[in-house]
C-alpha positions as CSV (number, residue, x, y, z in Angstrom):
1,X,11.4,-5.5,11.1
2,X,10.2,-2.9,8.6
3,X,12.3,0.1,8.1
4,X,11.4,3.5,9.6
5,X,8.8,5.2,7.6
6,X,10.0,7.6,4.9
7,X,7.2,10.0,4.7
8,X,6.9,13.5,3.2
9,X,8.3,16.0,5.7
10,X,6.5,19.0,4.2
11,X,2.8,19.5,3.7
12,X,1.6,21.9,1.0
13,X,-1.4,22.7,-1.0
14,X,-5.1,22.9,-0.4
15,X,-5.5,19.2,0.3
16,X,-2.9,19.1,3.0
17,X,-4.5,22.0,4.9
18,X,-8.1,21.0,4.4
19,X,-8.4,18.9,7.4
20,X,-11.2,19.1,9.9
21,X,-9.5,18.5,13.2
22,X,-12.7,17.5,15.0
23,X,-12.9,14.8,12.3
24,X,-9.3,13.8,13.2
25,X,-10.2,13.4,16.9
26,X,-13.4,11.5,16.0
27,X,-11.3,9.1,13.9
28,X,-8.9,8.5,16.7
29,X,-11.7,7.8,19.1
30,X,-13.2,5.4,16.6
31,X,-9.9,3.5,16.4
32,X,-9.8,3.4,20.2
33,X,-13.2,1.8,20.4
34,X,-11.6,-1.3,18.9
35,X,-8.0,-0.9,20.0
36,X,-7.7,1.3,23.2
37,X,-3.9,1.1,23.2
38,X,-3.6,2.6,19.8
39,X,-0.8,1.1,17.7
40,X,0.6,-0.6,20.8
41,X,-2.6,-2.4,21.6
42,X,-2.0,-6.2,21.7
43,X,-5.2,-7.0,19.9
44,X,-4.4,-4.5,17.1
45,X,-0.9,-6.1,16.7
46,X,-2.5,-9.5,16.1
47,X,-5.6,-8.5,14.2
48,X,-4.3,-5.7,11.9
49,X,-0.5,-5.4,11.9
50,X,0.9,-9.0,12.2
51,X,-0.1,-10.4,8.8
52,X,1.0,-7.2,7.0
53,X,4.3,-7.1,8.7
54,X,4.8,-10.9,8.2
55,X,4.2,-10.3,4.4
56,X,7.0,-7.7,4.4
57,X,9.4,-10.0,6.2
58,X,8.6,-12.8,3.8
59,X,9.2,-10.5,0.9
60,X,12.6,-9.6,2.4
61,X,13.5,-13.3,2.5
62,X,12.4,-14.0,-1.1
63,X,12.7,-10.7,-3.1
64,X,15.0,-8.4,-1.2
65,X,16.9,-6.0,-3.6
66,X,20.0,-8.2,-4.0
67,X,18.0,-11.4,-4.5
68,X,15.6,-9.7,-6.9
69,X,18.5,-8.4,-9.0
70,X,20.1,-11.8,-9.2
71,X,16.9,-13.4,-10.3
72,X,16.4,-10.8,-13.0
73,X,20.0,-11.2,-14.2
74,X,19.4,-14.9,-14.6
75,X,16.2,-14.4,-16.4
76,X,14.1,-16.1,-13.7
77,X,11.1,-14.0,-14.3
78,X,8.7,-16.8,-13.5
79,X,10.3,-17.3,-10.1
80,X,9.9,-13.6,-9.4
81,X,6.2,-13.6,-10.3
82,X,5.5,-16.8,-8.3
83,X,7.2,-15.4,-5.2
84,X,5.4,-12.0,-5.5
85,X,2.0,-13.6,-5.9
86,X,2.7,-16.2,-3.2
87,X,3.7,-13.5,-0.6
88,X,0.7,-11.4,-1.4
89,X,-1.7,-14.3,-1.2
90,X,-0.6,-15.0,2.3
91,X,-1.2,-11.4,3.3
92,X,-4.8,-11.5,2.0
93,X,-4.7,-7.9,0.9
94,X,-6.1,-8.4,-2.5
95,X,-9.5,-9.8,-3.3
96,X,-9.4,-13.3,-4.9
97,X,-10.6,-12.0,-8.3
98,X,-7.8,-9.4,-8.3
99,X,-5.2,-12.1,-7.5
100,X,-6.5,-14.5,-10.2
101,X,-6.4,-11.7,-12.8
102,X,-2.8,-11.1,-11.9
103,X,-1.9,-14.8,-12.0
104,X,-3.4,-15.1,-15.4
105,X,-1.6,-12.0,-16.7
106,X,1.9,-13.3,-15.8
107,X,1.4,-16.9,-17.0
108,X,3.0,-16.2,-20.4
109,X,6.8,-15.6,-20.6
110,X,6.3,-12.1,-22.0
111,X,3.8,-11.2,-19.2
112,X,6.2,-12.6,-16.5
113,X,9.1,-10.7,-17.9
114,X,7.2,-7.4,-18.1
115,X,5.8,-7.7,-14.6
116,X,9.1,-8.7,-13.0
117,X,11.2,-6.1,-14.8
118,X,8.9,-3.2,-14.1
119,X,8.2,-4.2,-10.5
120,X,11.9,-4.2,-9.8
121,X,12.3,-0.8,-11.5
122,X,9.4,0.6,-9.5
123,X,10.6,-0.7,-6.1
124,X,14.4,-0.4,-6.4
125,X,15.3,1.4,-9.6
126,X,16.8,4.9,-9.9
127,X,15.0,8.1,-11.0
128,X,12.1,10.1,-9.7
129,X,9.3,8.2,-7.9
130,X,6.7,9.7,-10.2
131,X,8.3,8.3,-13.3
132,X,8.8,4.9,-11.8
133,X,5.2,4.7,-10.6
134,X,3.9,5.8,-14.0
135,X,6.0,3.2,-15.8
136,X,4.7,0.5,-13.4
137,X,1.1,1.5,-14.1
138,X,1.8,1.4,-17.8
139,X,3.3,-2.1,-17.5
140,X,0.2,-3.4,-15.5
141,X,-2.0,-1.9,-18.2
142,X,0.0,-3.8,-20.9
143,X,-0.3,-7.2,-19.3
144,X,-2.6,-9.8,-20.9
145,X,-6.1,-9.7,-19.5
146,X,-8.6,-12.5,-19.7
147,X,-11.4,-11.3,-17.4
148,X,-11.0,-8.8,-14.6
149,X,-8.6,-5.9,-15.3
150,X,-5.1,-6.0,-13.8
151,X,-4.6,-2.3,-13.6
152,X,-6.6,-1.5,-10.4
153,X,-5.6,0.6,-7.4
154,X,-5.1,-2.4,-5.1
155,X,-2.9,-4.3,-7.6
156,X,-1.0,-1.2,-8.4
157,X,-0.1,-0.4,-4.8
158,X,0.0,-3.7,-2.9
159,X,3.5,-4.8,-3.9
160,X,5.0,-1.4,-3.0
161,X,3.3,-1.6,0.3
162,X,4.5,-5.1,1.1
163,X,8.1,-4.5,-0.1
164,X,8.6,-1.0,1.1
165,X,6.2,-0.1,3.9
166,X,8.6,2.6,4.8
167,X,7.5,4.7,1.8
168,X,4.6,3.1,-0.1
169,X,0.9,3.0,0.8
170,X,-1.7,0.4,-0.1
171,X,-4.9,1.9,-1.6
172,X,-8.3,0.2,-1.2
173,X,-10.5,2.9,-2.7
174,X,-13.8,2.4,-0.9
175,X,-12.4,2.2,2.6
176,X,-9.8,4.9,2.0
177,X,-12.3,7.3,0.5
178,X,-14.6,6.8,3.5
179,X,-11.7,7.3,5.9
180,X,-10.6,10.5,4.2
181,X,-14.1,11.9,4.3
182,X,-14.5,11.0,8.0
183,X,-11.1,12.6,8.7
184,X,-11.9,15.7,6.8
185,X,-9.2,15.3,4.1
186,X,-10.1,16.3,0.6
187,X,-8.8,13.2,-1.3
188,X,-9.3,13.9,-5.0
189,X,-10.4,10.4,-6.1
190,X,-9.9,9.1,-9.6
191,X,-10.9,5.6,-10.5
192,X,-8.1,5.2,-13.0
193,X,-4.7,4.7,-11.3
194,X,-2.4,7.7,-11.8
195,X,0.4,9.6,-10.1
196,X,-1.6,12.6,-8.9
197,X,-3.9,10.6,-6.7
198,X,-1.2,8.4,-5.4
199,X,0.8,11.5,-4.5
200,X,-2.3,12.8,-2.7
201,X,-2.6,9.5,-0.9
202,X,1.0,9.9,0.4
203,X,0.2,13.4,1.5
204,X,-2.8,12.1,3.4
205,X,-0.5,9.6,5.0
206,X,1.8,12.4,6.1
207,X,-1.1,14.3,7.6
208,X,-2.2,11.2,9.5
209,X,1.3,10.7,10.8
210,X,1.7,14.3,11.8
211,X,-1.6,14.3,13.7
212,X,-1.3,10.9,15.3
213,X,2.3,11.3,16.5
214,X,1.1,13.9,19.0
215,X,-1.1,11.3,20.8
216,X,0.2,8.6,23.2
217,X,0.2,5.2,21.6
218,X,-0.2,6.5,18.1
219,X,3.3,6.9,16.9
220,X,3.3,5.2,13.5
221,X,6.2,2.8,12.8
222,X,5.5,2.8,9.1
223,X,2.8,2.8,6.5
224,X,1.4,-0.5,7.9
225,X,0.2,1.4,11.0
226,X,-1.2,4.3,8.9
227,X,-2.9,1.9,6.4
228,X,-4.4,0.0,9.3
229,X,-5.7,3.3,10.9
230,X,-7.3,4.1,7.5
231,X,-8.8,0.6,7.3
232,X,-10.4,0.8,10.7
233,X,-12.1,4.1,9.7
234,X,-13.5,2.8,6.4
235,X,-13.9,-1.0,6.4
236,X,-17.4,-2.5,6.8
237,X,-16.3,-4.7,9.7
238,X,-15.4,-1.7,11.8
239,X,-18.8,0.1,11.4
240,X,-20.4,1.1,14.7
């Protein structure tokens, strides 16, 4: 099972307070149109949560911290890349062109080493989260690119979300921006991945958890529940 969510305990700044509570209630009702039982709804558990939680459990089997460190120490960068891409591909979180761009980027020994080393540092390394996230973005930007760019918001955030759903959020820009607008949260969107927007996304997650925790059936276990709530608000298949 995923660990309990480690979310920001304090809310500060204009973005955190700029929430239209009628919008929050509207979003909750929209979710209940599809999943009346909230995060405990059996259909929700199958349709939205199961494949994301399964990806996390598979990651724990293949690339848990101790295993990841051993593979790095042995220089098995290719094995790390193959495992990371394999687990993500089963989750279906990235578009196929994003996944192909990443596979191409880590094909070379240098690309595999850079990806594996910086991914471990981002997920499990010491130091401030801001520095680790920025180093991870820089590494993605330095990977070889044949066609589609590797440094996109989905690629930058998917592995944190799969490996550490207790503290990292997956960012699909179009759906998330639509969800934030519907909710009444002033998400300061920037197309180029960077720490300031990612921190804002984590604040939005904290706002969601704070508001949803008050409602029966909506106590979030982790970021998987919160990301699924966002997805239901903004994804085309959930339009009404």
